[in-house]
N, C-alpha and C positions, 0 to 999 in steps of 0.2 A: 212264730216262725213258720213259714210255709214248708210243707213237706215236699220232698223231691225224690228223685230216683237214686240218690247216693246212700250208701251204707258205710258206716264206720265199723271196722272190726277191731277188737281189743283183746290182747293176750296179757292179762294182768300179771304184774310182778312187783316186787318191792325193791329190787336192784335194777332191773331192766323191764320196762313195760313196752310191749310192741303195739303198734297201731297201723292201720291201713284204711284208706278211703277208696271206695270204688264207685264208679258211675255205672248204673245198671240200664241206662237207656238203650244201648245197643244190645244185640243178642248175647254177645260175649262181653262181660264187664271190662271196663277200662280202669286201670290203676291210676288214680289221681294223686295219691300221696301215700307214702309208706316210710316208716321209720321207727325209731325207738326213743323212749324217754329214759335217759340214764339217771339213776337215782343213787348210785353207790357213793357219790361224793357227799351226800348228806349224812350227818352223823346219827340223827335220831329218827325213829320211825314216824313220828307225827309230822315232821318237816317233809318227809318223803310223801306222806299221804296228801299233804297240802299241795305239793308240787304236782302230783298226779292230777288232782282236781283242777288246778289252775291251767296246767299245760293242755289237758284234754279239752277244757272249755275253749282255749285259744284255737285248737285244731277244729273244733266244732264250729266256732264263729267264722273261720275262714271258709270251710267247705259246706256248711249247712246241710249235713246229712239228715235224712228222714228217720233212720233207724240205726241202732247200735246192736251188733252181734258180738257177744262176749263169751269167752271160754269159761265154762263153769269150773270151779275148783275140783280137782280129783282128790281122792282120799289117800293121804300119805301116812307114813309112820311117825313123822315128827309133828307133834301137836302145835308147837310154837310156830313152825313154818306155815302150817295150815291156817292158823289164826291170822298171821300177817298177810298171807295171800288173800284170805277172805276179806280182810279190811281193804286191801288194794282193789279188789273186785267191787266192793261196796262203794268206795269213793268214786271209782270209774263210772259205776251205774248212776250215782248221785249227780255227777257232772253232766251226764246225758239227760237224766230226768228233769233237772232244773232248767234245761234248755228246751224242754218240750219234746224230747226224742224218745220214741218207744225203744225198750230194751228187750232183747231176746237172748236167752242163754242156750248154749249147746255144750254137750259133754265133749271132752277131747276125742273120745272114740267116735262119736257121731261126726265130728269135723273131719277126722282122718278118713273115715269111711266115705264121706261125700267127695273128698278130693282125690283119693287114691284107689278107692274101692276096698281098702283094707283098714279096719279100725285099729290095727296094731302097727301101722306104718311108723317109721322113724320121722323125726323132724326134718331130716335131710331129704327123705323121700317125698314128703309133703312139699317142701320148698322146690325141689326139682320138678315135680308135676305142675306146680303153679307157674313156674317160669316158662315151662313148655307150653302150657295151655293159654296163658295170658300174654306171653311174649313181652314181659317187662324186664327192665334192668334196674338194679339197685347199686348205687355207687359203693356202698359198704354192705357186706353180706351179714345180715342178722337173722337168725332163726326165730327170734321173738317177733320180729316184724312179719315174717312170712307166716307164722302161726296166726297172727292177727288177720292177715290177708285171707288165710284159709277160713277163719270164722266168718268173715264178710262174704266170701264166695259160697260157703255152705248155706248161709241164709239166702243169698240170691237164688241158689238152686232150689231151695224149699219154696220160695215165692214163685219161681218160674214153673215149677211142677204143679202149681195150683194148690199147694197145701196151705191151709189157713193156719197161721201161727198166732196165738194170743200174745198180747203185749208182754206178758211175763213168762212166756214159754209154757211150762207145765205149772200152772198156778194152783194154789190151795183151793180157790173157789171152784175151779174146774174139777179138781179131785173130789171135792165134797159133792158137787152136782152129779158126778159119775158113780159115786160110792156112798149113797145115803145110809146104807146099812152099817157102814163103818164109823159113822159119826155119832158120838154119844151126846144126846140132848139133855140139857140141864133143866 
């Protein structure tokens, strides 16, 4: 697959997964597609994961983005919820990787900081700022979709600012190279 100037953003979830595709050719990105994948109608977790994989691959096939920006899981109190969210993120990443797309993770705080200037902004504040900056309309208002859009725009800003991002964001390989004294050799 040829790489192009489109980025797909994903806000992983097991009941609602947000996605957005932007075209980065102009100075200000253009929203090409935005929406959610509703999963609450599926009874078991494994069917939800399969649907995430299949539906994201369909979106990727339509738009052919060159990169995926995905929100990294935050640490919560409910371990079961965290495991399910991590699986949804992993399946989303696998859908992109099998299509030859580079995946970059961003923390929720980093995404909010990039969009609003405040890492503690609410989902509503992020959505309002994106609507104002990108002048887009959504027929149905979904915060999960605008969170995905925020991830894509955050990545676009990182690229536009000349920051080099590795394929896996902060990879273990990079950590080991930068911290040889912390690695125990066998």
